[in-house]
Structures are given as C-alpha cells and as structure tokens.
A tleap script that builds the chain and sets N, CA, C and O, in Angstrom:
source leaprc.protein.ff14SB
mol = sequence {
  NMET PRO ALA LEU THR ILE LYS ASN ILE PRO
  ASP ASP LEU TYR HIE GLU LEU LYS ASN VAL
  ALA GLU GLN HIE HIE ARG SER ILE ASN SER
  GLU VAL ILE MET CYS LEU LYS ARG SER LEU
  PHE PRO LYS LYS ILE SER PRO GLU ASP ARG
  LEU ASN ASP ILE ARG THR LEU ARG ALA GLN
  ILE SER PRO ASN SER ILE THR ASP GLU ASP
  ILE GLU GLN ALA ILE ASN GLU GLY ARG CSER
}
set mol.1.N position { 13.578 -15.074 37.497 }
set mol.1.CA position { 12.958 -16.071 36.627 }
set mol.1.C position { 11.486 -16.204 37.040 }
set mol.1.O position { 11.183 -16.280 38.231 }
set mol.2.N position { 10.581 -16.231 36.072 }
set mol.2.CA position { 9.159 -16.356 36.397 }
set mol.2.C position { 8.839 -17.690 37.074 }
set mol.2.O position { 9.540 -18.687 36.898 }
set mol.3.N position { 7.766 -17.670 37.845 }
set mol.3.CA position { 7.287 -18.884 38.513 }
set mol.3.C position { 5.896 -19.206 37.991 }
set mol.3.O position { 5.165 -18.326 37.536 }
set mol.4.N position { 5.548 -20.473 38.065 }
set mol.4.CA position { 4.255 -20.943 37.576 }
set mol.4.C position { 3.663 -21.873 38.620 }
set mol.4.O position { 4.347 -22.764 39.123 }
set mol.5.N position { 2.405 -21.671 38.942 }
set mol.5.CA position { 1.705 -22.559 39.863 }
set mol.5.C position { 0.652 -23.311 39.080 }
set mol.5.O position { -0.131 -22.710 38.345 }
set mol.6.N position { 0.630 -24.623 39.233 }
set mol.6.CA position { -0.364 -25.442 38.538 }
set mol.6.C position { -1.312 -26.003 39.588 }
set mol.6.O position { -0.881 -26.623 40.560 }
set mol.7.N position { -2.583 -25.784 39.387 }
set mol.7.CA position { -3.590 -26.233 40.351 }
set mol.7.C position { -4.443 -27.347 39.759 }
set mol.7.O position { -4.552 -27.492 38.541 }
set mol.8.N position { -5.039 -28.123 40.645 }
set mol.8.CA position { -6.018 -29.159 40.282 }
set mol.8.C position { -5.449 -30.221 39.346 }
set mol.8.O position { -6.109 -30.634 38.393 }
set mol.9.N position { -4.230 -30.655 39.619 }
set mol.9.CA position { -3.631 -31.728 38.830 }
set mol.9.C position { -4.301 -33.035 39.221 }
set mol.9.O position { -4.353 -33.356 40.409 }
set mol.10.N position { -4.813 -33.798 38.270 }
set mol.10.CA position { -5.420 -35.097 38.600 }
set mol.10.C position { -4.386 -36.007 39.284 }
set mol.10.O position { -3.204 -35.995 38.942 }
set mol.11.N position { -4.858 -36.785 40.247 }
set mol.11.CA position { -3.964 -37.651 41.020 }
set mol.11.C position { -3.137 -38.570 40.131 }
set mol.11.O position { -1.934 -38.720 40.347 }
set mol.12.N position { -3.768 -39.188 39.132 }
set mol.12.CA position { -3.024 -40.122 38.283 }
set mol.12.C position { -1.920 -39.415 37.499 }
set mol.12.O position { -0.842 -39.976 37.307 }
set mol.13.N position { -2.179 -38.198 37.048 }
set mol.13.CA position { -1.171 -37.432 36.327 }
set mol.13.C position { -0.012 -37.062 37.254 }
set mol.13.O position { 1.152 -37.155 36.865 }
set mol.14.N position { -0.330 -36.645 38.468 }
set mol.14.CA position { 0.708 -36.288 39.438 }
set mol.14.C position { 1.587 -37.487 39.767 }
set mol.14.O position { 2.813 -37.372 39.797 }
set mol.15.N position { 0.969 -38.630 40.012 }
set mol.15.CA position { 1.739 -39.826 40.361 }
set mol.15.C position { 2.626 -40.275 39.200 }
set mol.15.O position { 3.764 -40.690 39.417 }
set mol.16.N position { 2.120 -40.197 37.987 }
set mol.16.CA position { 2.930 -40.567 36.825 }
set mol.16.C position { 4.091 -39.591 36.654 }
set mol.16.O position { 5.217 -40.005 36.376 }
set mol.17.N position { 3.826 -38.321 36.816 }
set mol.17.CA position { 4.879 -37.311 36.731 }
set mol.17.C position { 5.938 -37.557 37.798 }
set mol.17.O position { 7.134 -37.454 37.526 }
set mol.18.N position { 5.507 -37.877 38.994 }
set mol.18.CA position { 6.431 -38.166 40.087 }
set mol.18.C position { 7.293 -39.391 39.766 }
set mol.18.O position { 8.501 -39.382 40.000 }
set mol.19.N position { 6.667 -40.446 39.229 }
set mol.19.CA position { 7.405 -41.662 38.866 }
set mol.19.C position { 8.452 -41.380 37.789 }
set mol.19.O position { 9.595 -41.826 37.889 }
set mol.20.N position { 8.051 -40.640 36.766 }
set mol.20.CA position { 8.972 -40.334 35.667 }
set mol.20.C position { 10.119 -39.460 36.173 }
set mol.20.O position { 11.271 -39.661 35.788 }
set mol.21.N position { 9.808 -38.502 37.026 }
set mol.21.CA position { 10.854 -37.643 37.592 }
set mol.21.C position { 11.861 -38.475 38.371 }
set mol.21.O position { 13.066 -38.246 38.265 }
set mol.22.N position { 11.385 -39.431 39.146 }
set mol.22.CA position { 12.278 -40.303 39.906 }
set mol.22.C position { 13.153 -41.138 38.968 }
set mol.22.O position { 14.342 -41.320 39.227 }
set mol.23.N position { 12.572 -41.641 37.891 }
set mol.23.CA position { 13.336 -42.439 36.932 }
set mol.23.C position { 14.460 -41.625 36.291 }
set mol.23.O position { 15.528 -42.154 35.983 }
set mol.24.N position { 14.203 -40.339 36.097 }
set mol.24.CA position { 15.192 -39.465 35.469 }
set mol.24.C position { 16.068 -38.744 36.497 }
set mol.24.O position { 16.893 -37.904 36.139 }
set mol.25.N position { 15.881 -39.078 37.769 }
set mol.25.CA position { 16.643 -38.451 38.855 }
set mol.25.C position { 16.482 -36.934 38.839 }
set mol.25.O position { 17.453 -36.186 38.948 }
set mol.26.N position { 15.224 -36.498 38.698 }
set mol.26.CA position { 14.909 -35.075 38.678 }
set mol.26.C position { 13.849 -34.776 39.729 }
set mol.26.O position { 13.141 -35.665 40.202 }
set mol.27.N position { 13.764 -33.510 40.074 }
set mol.27.CA position { 12.641 -33.069 40.897 }
set mol.27.C position { 11.402 -33.024 40.011 }
set mol.27.O position { 11.504 -33.042 38.784 }
set mol.28.N position { 10.254 -32.965 40.629 }
set mol.28.CA position { 9.011 -32.857 39.850 }
set mol.28.C position { 9.033 -31.562 39.040 }
set mol.28.O position { 8.620 -31.545 37.880 }
set mol.29.N position { 9.512 -30.485 39.648 }
set mol.29.CA position { 9.596 -29.210 38.956 }
set mol.29.C position { 10.463 -29.319 37.703 }
set mol.29.O position { 10.072 -28.850 36.634 }
set mol.30.N position { 11.637 -29.937 37.834 }
set mol.30.CA position { 12.532 -30.088 36.678 }
set mol.30.C position { 11.910 -30.971 35.601 }
set mol.30.O position { 12.089 -30.727 34.408 }
set mol.31.N position { 11.177 -31.999 36.029 }
set mol.31.CA position { 10.530 -32.883 35.056 }
set mol.31.C position { 9.437 -32.137 34.289 }
set mol.31.O position { 9.286 -32.327 33.082 }
set mol.32.N position { 8.686 -31.302 34.977 }
set mol.32.CA position { 7.643 -30.505 34.313 }
set mol.32.C position { 8.283 -29.573 33.288 }
set mol.32.O position { 7.767 -29.424 32.181 }
set mol.33.N position { 9.397 -28.948 33.645 }
set mol.33.CA position { 10.085 -28.058 32.705 }
set mol.33.C position { 10.552 -28.840 31.482 }
set mol.33.O position { 10.406 -28.366 30.355 }
set mol.34.N position { 11.111 -30.029 31.690 }
set mol.34.CA position { 11.551 -30.845 30.556 }
set mol.34.C position { 10.368 -31.251 29.670 }
set mol.34.O position { 10.473 -31.214 28.444 }
set mol.35.N position { 9.265 -31.630 30.273 }
set mol.35.CA position { 8.068 -32.001 29.496 }
set mol.35.C position { 7.574 -30.823 28.668 }
set mol.35.O position { 7.206 -30.985 27.505 }
set mol.36.N position { 7.566 -29.648 29.264 }
set mol.36.CA position { 7.129 -28.462 28.536 }
set mol.36.C position { 8.083 -28.138 27.387 }
set mol.36.O position { 7.640 -27.799 26.290 }
set mol.37.N position { 9.383 -28.238 27.634 }
set mol.37.CA position { 10.359 -27.971 26.565 }
set mol.37.C position { 10.182 -28.939 25.405 }
set mol.37.O position { 10.186 -28.530 24.244 }
set mol.38.N position { 10.023 -30.242 25.721 }
set mol.38.CA position { 9.844 -31.239 24.651 }
set mol.38.C position { 8.568 -30.976 23.866 }
set mol.38.O position { 8.522 -31.175 22.652 }
set mol.39.N position { 7.550 -30.535 24.556 }
set mol.39.CA position { 6.267 -30.291 23.897 }
set mol.39.C position { 6.273 -28.998 23.070 }
set mol.39.O position { 5.760 -28.965 21.952 }
set mol.40.N position { 6.846 -27.961 23.621 }
set mol.40.CA position { 6.788 -26.655 22.972 }
set mol.40.C position { 7.923 -26.415 21.972 }
set mol.40.O position { 7.777 -25.624 21.040 }
set mol.41.N position { 9.055 -27.102 22.171 }
set mol.41.CA position { 10.202 -26.935 21.290 }
set mol.41.C position { 10.681 -28.306 20.807 }
set mol.41.O position { 11.776 -28.743 21.161 }
set mol.42.N position { 9.865 -28.977 20.006 }
set mol.42.CA position { 10.261 -30.322 19.571 }
set mol.42.C position { 11.513 -30.279 18.707 }
set mol.42.O position { 11.785 -29.299 18.014 }
set mol.43.N position { 12.265 -31.371 18.770 }
set mol.43.CA position { 13.493 -31.484 17.972 }
set mol.43.C position { 13.113 -31.543 16.499 }
set mol.43.O position { 12.272 -32.345 16.091 }
set mol.44.N position { 13.733 -30.699 15.723 }
set mol.44.CA position { 13.469 -30.695 14.284 }
set mol.44.C position { 14.404 -31.695 13.610 }
set mol.44.O position { 15.609 -31.699 13.861 }
set mol.45.N position { 13.841 -32.535 12.757 }
set mol.45.CA position { 14.611 -33.550 12.054 }
set mol.45.C position { 14.684 -33.164 10.584 }
set mol.45.O position { 13.668 -32.874 9.953 }
set mol.46.N position { 15.881 -33.164 10.057 }
set mol.46.CA position { 16.057 -32.800 8.646 }
set mol.46.C position { 15.485 -33.910 7.767 }
set mol.46.O position { 15.411 -35.063 8.192 }
set mol.47.N position { 15.083 -33.567 6.549 }
set mol.47.CA position { 14.581 -34.598 5.629 }
set mol.47.C position { 15.604 -35.715 5.397 }
set mol.47.O position { 15.236 -36.881 5.260 }
set mol.48.N position { 16.869 -35.355 5.355 }
set mol.48.CA position { 17.907 -36.369 5.143 }
set mol.48.C position { 17.961 -37.354 6.318 }
set mol.48.O position { 18.065 -38.565 6.123 }
set mol.49.N position { 17.888 -36.815 7.533 }
set mol.49.CA position { 17.904 -37.685 8.710 }
set mol.49.C position { 16.666 -38.580 8.753 }
set mol.49.O position { 16.755 -39.753 9.114 }
set mol.50.N position { 15.513 -38.022 8.384 }
set mol.50.CA position { 14.287 -38.816 8.381 }
set mol.50.C position { 14.398 -39.948 7.360 }
set mol.50.O position { 14.011 -41.082 7.644 }
set mol.51.N position { 14.927 -39.640 6.170 }
set mol.51.CA position { 15.104 -40.677 5.154 }
set mol.51.C position { 16.084 -41.751 5.612 }
set mol.51.O position { 15.871 -42.936 5.357 }
set mol.52.N position { 17.156 -41.343 6.286 }
set mol.52.CA position { 18.103 -42.330 6.815 }
set mol.52.C position { 17.437 -43.240 7.847 }
set mol.52.O position { 17.696 -44.444 7.876 }
set mol.53.N position { 16.576 -42.664 8.698 }
set mol.53.CA position { 15.839 -43.474 9.675 }
set mol.53.C position { 14.925 -44.475 8.967 }
set mol.53.O position { 14.832 -45.635 9.368 }
set mol.54.N position { 14.253 -44.017 7.915 }
set mol.54.CA position { 13.349 -44.894 7.159 }
set mol.54.C position { 14.144 -46.017 6.499 }
set mol.54.O position { 13.727 -47.175 6.523 }
set mol.55.N position { 15.273 -45.679 5.917 }
set mol.55.CA position { 16.108 -46.706 5.265 }
set mol.55.C position { 16.602 -47.733 6.283 }
set mol.55.O position { 16.652 -48.928 5.989 }
set mol.56.N position { 16.962 -47.275 7.465 }
set mol.56.CA position { 17.412 -48.191 8.515 }
set mol.56.C position { 16.287 -49.134 8.915 }
set mol.56.O position { 16.506 -50.334 9.080 }
set mol.57.N position { 15.075 -48.590 9.072 }
set mol.57.CA position { 13.929 -49.438 9.424 }
set mol.57.C position { 13.613 -50.438 8.319 }
set mol.57.O position { 13.337 -51.607 8.589 }
set mol.58.N position { 13.655 -49.974 7.081 }
set mol.58.CA position { 13.380 -50.874 5.956 }
set mol.58.C position { 14.373 -52.023 5.895 }
set mol.58.O position { 14.007 -53.151 5.565 }
set mol.59.N position { 15.625 -51.735 6.213 }
set mol.59.CA position { 16.660 -52.777 6.173 }
set mol.59.C position { 16.410 -53.852 7.223 }
set mol.59.O position { 16.872 -54.984 7.077 }
set mol.60.N position { 15.689 -53.507 8.268 }
set mol.60.CA position { 15.405 -54.458 9.347 }
set mol.60.C position { 14.205 -55.353 9.035 }
set mol.60.O position { 13.986 -56.356 9.713 }
set mol.61.N position { 13.432 -54.996 8.016 }
set mol.61.CA position { 12.242 -55.762 7.648 }
set mol.61.C position { 12.630 -56.783 6.590 }
set mol.61.O position { 13.208 -56.443 5.559 }
set mol.62.N position { 12.303 -58.035 6.864 }
set mol.62.CA position { 12.647 -59.053 5.877 }
set mol.62.C position { 11.680 -58.962 4.694 }
set mol.62.O position { 10.466 -58.897 4.883 }
set mol.63.N position { 12.222 -58.957 3.483 }
set mol.63.CA position { 11.356 -58.863 2.310 }
set mol.63.C position { 10.516 -60.122 2.162 }
set mol.63.O position { 10.917 -61.215 2.563 }
set mol.64.N position { 9.359 -59.939 1.584 }
set mol.64.CA position { 8.441 -61.042 1.324 }
set mol.64.C position { 8.064 -61.820 2.585 }
set mol.64.O position { 7.869 -63.035 2.540 }
set mol.65.N position { 7.965 -61.115 3.700 }
set mol.65.CA position { 7.562 -61.802 4.916 }
set mol.65.C position { 6.085 -62.190 4.861 }
set mol.65.O position { 5.650 -63.081 5.592 }
set mol.66.N position { 5.315 -61.526 3.999 }
set mol.66.CA position { 3.918 -61.889 3.773 }
set mol.66.C position { 3.796 -62.339 2.329 }
set mol.66.O position { 4.119 -61.601 1.398 }
set mol.67.N position { 3.327 -63.558 2.165 }
set mol.67.CA position { 3.205 -64.109 0.817 }
set mol.67.C position { 1.835 -63.798 0.233 }
set mol.67.O position { 0.923 -63.369 0.941 }
set mol.68.N position { 1.708 -64.022 -1.066 }
set mol.68.CA position { 0.408 -63.858 -1.719 }
set mol.68.C position { -0.612 -64.806 -1.109 }
set mol.68.O position { -1.788 -64.466 -0.980 }
set mol.69.N position { -0.158 -65.995 -0.734 }
set mol.69.CA position { -1.059 -66.974 -0.121 }
set mol.69.C position { -1.567 -66.468 1.230 }
set mol.69.O position { -2.736 -66.662 1.565 }
set mol.70.N position { -0.691 -65.819 2.008 }
set mol.70.CA position { -1.113 -65.250 3.288 }
set mol.70.C position { -2.194 -64.205 3.094 }
set mol.70.O position { -3.164 -64.157 3.851 }
set mol.71.N position { -2.027 -63.370 2.079 }
set mol.71.CA position { -3.017 -62.329 1.796 }
set mol.71.C position { -4.333 -62.959 1.366 }
set mol.71.O position { -5.400 -62.556 1.829 }
set mol.72.N position { -4.259 -63.942 0.486 }
set mol.72.CA position { -5.459 -64.629 0.014 }
set mol.72.C position { -6.195 -65.287 1.182 }
set mol.72.O position { -7.420 -65.209 1.274 }
set mol.73.N position { -5.450 -65.927 2.060 }
set mol.73.CA position { -6.062 -66.599 3.222 }
set mol.73.C position { -6.739 -65.559 4.133 }
set mol.73.O position { -7.843 -65.799 4.622 }
set mol.74.N position { -6.103 -64.438 4.359 }
set mol.74.CA position { -6.695 -63.403 5.207 }
set mol.74.C position { -7.980 -62.859 4.588 }
set mol.74.O position { -8.956 -62.600 5.293 }
set mol.75.N position { -7.972 -62.691 3.281 }
set mol.75.CA position { -9.183 -62.202 2.580 }
set mol.75.C position { -10.301 -63.230 2.734 }
set mol.75.O position { -11.436 -62.876 3.050 }
set mol.76.N position { -9.982 -64.483 2.515 }
set mol.76.CA position { -11.001 -65.538 2.610 }
set mol.76.C position { -11.535 -65.685 4.028 }
set mol.76.O position { -12.730 -65.912 4.220 }
set mol.77.N position { -10.667 -65.560 5.017 }
set mol.77.CA position { -11.119 -65.627 6.409 }
set mol.77.C position { -12.044 -64.474 6.752 }
set mol.77.O position { -12.991 -64.635 7.522 }
set mol.78.N position { -11.768 -63.315 6.183 }
set mol.78.CA position { -12.597 -62.143 6.448 }
set mol.78.C position { -13.971 -62.247 5.802 }
set mol.78.O position { -14.896 -61.544 6.209 }
set mol.79.N position { -14.119 -63.098 4.818 }
set mol.79.CA position { -15.399 -63.254 4.126 }
set mol.79.C position { -16.317 -64.262 4.797 }
set mol.79.O position { -17.518 -64.297 4.528 }
set mol.80.N position { -15.745 -65.083 5.675 }
set mol.80.CA position { -16.594 -66.123 6.267 }
set mol.80.C position { -17.337 -65.638 7.488 }
set mol.80.O position { -18.090 -66.399 8.096 }
savepdb mol mol.pdb
quit
C-alpha cells in the first residue's frame, strides 16, 4: 500500500486533526484517510432523497412565522 508524507502542517490544523481523531477514536493517520475519502469521494444523494430532505425541513417550519407587518417594520427600520 502506498505511503504519503505530509510536511509543514500548520499547528492549528494539526491540533484540530488530533482532537477530531480522538473524538472518533482513530489514529491521526486514520482520520486523515477518512477526511480525504469524504473530500474526494463525497456521498451522492439521489434527487428523490434530496426532495425528501427538503420536504422534511419544510414540515418543521411553521407557516406564516413572518407576517406582512414584520416585513413592513423591517423595511421601515432599514430606511431610518
């Protein structure tokens, strides 16, 4: 299996990577591989699944949560 050496990693990036690896109970090496896989091979979502996600989100939003009066007030406040 090929090996990869990464040089000159900024300290803040290394520490964040180390923290995330610990949270996931992985080595830093395994966490880097997972990050690369997620970045290079993103999960493909079907149009049907995306629409179902949108419908679920819409159902969680209460209709008419912003009234015409709220919009009018925001416009008037922005003019002053």
